[in-house]
N, C-alpha and C positions, 0 to 999 in steps of 0.2 A: 406649304413648306417654303416656297420661294418668297412669299410675302413676309414670313417670319424672319428669313435671312436678311431681307431688305430692311426690315424694321430694326433688327439687331445692329446692322451696319450703321444705320442712321443714328441710333442712340449712342453708339460708340463714337461717332464723329462729334456729337454734341458734347460728350464728356471730355473731349480734348481741348475745347475752348477755355482759355484762362488757366490751363494747367501746363506745367512743363512736360514736354514730350520730345523724345529723341528718336531719330530714325537713321538708318544707313541707306546709302545709295551708291551705285557704281556710275562711272562716267563712260564715255564712248570708247575709252582705251582700257577699261577694266580696273581703274584706280577706285579706292573706296573712301567715302567721306561720311562723317557723322554730322547730322543736321539737328539743331535744337530749335524748336519752333517757338520757344519762350512764351507759350500760351496763346500766341496770336498769328504766327506765320502760317501761310498756306502749306498744306501737306498734300502730296499726291493721294488721290482717292484710293488707289490700290494699297497704299500704306495704311490708311485709316481702316479700310475694310479688313486688313490683316493686322490690327494693332497688337494683338497678343503675340503673334509670331514675330512682329517687328521688335517688340520689347525683348523677346528671347534672343534675337539676333544681336541687339545692342549688348545684352549681357554676355553673349559669346565673344564679342569684340573686347569686352573688358578683361576677358581671360587670355587674350592673345599675349604672347611674350613681347617685351620691349625689344625692338630690333633696330631702332634708329634714333636720331636726335631731332630736336625741334629746329626748324629753319624759320627765320622771321618770327621770333617769339613776340607776343603782344607787348606793347609798350604801355606805360601808364599804370595807375593803381588798379587794385582788384586782385582777387585770388583766381588764378587761371590753372591751378594745379590739376583739377579734374580734366580740363581740356588737354593739358600738356601730356598727361599720362596716356591719353588716347592717341595723340599725335606721335608719341614715342613708339606706339604699336604700328605706325605706318599710315594712320588715317589722316586725311585732311579734316579740319574742324571748322564748321560754319555755324553761326548763330544768327537768329532773326535780329535784324538791326533795329534797336530801340522798339518803337511800337508800330512803325510803318514800313519796315523792310528796306531793301531786300535782305536775303541771307548774306552775311558778311564773313569773310575768312577770318578766323581767330588765329590760326597758326597752320603751317604746312610742315609735313615731315621732310627731312633731308632725303630719305629714300622712301617713296610711297609703296605701300603694299598693294598688290593686285589681287583681285578676287580669286583667281585660279591658285594663288599661293595661300589662301585662307579659306579652305573648304568648310570649316566649322561655321562660318558666317552664313552658309547656305543650308544648314541643318534644319532650319525652320521655314524654308521656302526661298525662292529667288528674291533678290533685292531689286528695288526699282532702279531702272537704268535711265540716267539723265543724258540727253544728247549734247554733251559739253565736254570739256577737258578741265578737270579741277586744277591742274598745274598752271593753267593759263588764266584763271578767273579768281579775282579777289572778292567778287560779289557774284551771287547766283540769283537771278530773278526767275523763279519757277514759272510764273505766268507767261513769260516770253518763250518758253521751251515747248509749247504745244501739248502740255500734259494736263490730264483731267485732274483738277485740284479741288480740295475742300478748303474754302475760305472761312476765316473767322473774323468777327467784327474787330475793327481797329480802334485803338484808343487815339485820342487827339494827340498830336505831337507836341 
């Protein structure tokens, strides 16, 4: 039974390499952020092990009402509409930077939502907590936070 669970988790981790995968995390003060690993960014192992629940939590975030506006909207070309709708729900939004990282802030909410104000995000299990403060970080290097990570092969920059 335990070997079957370990094999299932291992196979799930392989399936995320090269595919878009989003996950939610809280910070040390309870703020919530959406992370997009862009197919290559490291993901906390606990998130990979619970990838189905993680996807359901992201879907729950998409159903939150818009409660704020975007502060520091992204500059330059590109369609950021999907990111900005999540930020309007109070989430910080981070994307894996190019092919080599780290996670980079796409946009921040003017008023951040805290996990205790969004219990529906916990309907599928606790979110991973990152020992940082999203409001103070334009980049997040998960490998420097002492978290057990699943790493994916990097493309050359």
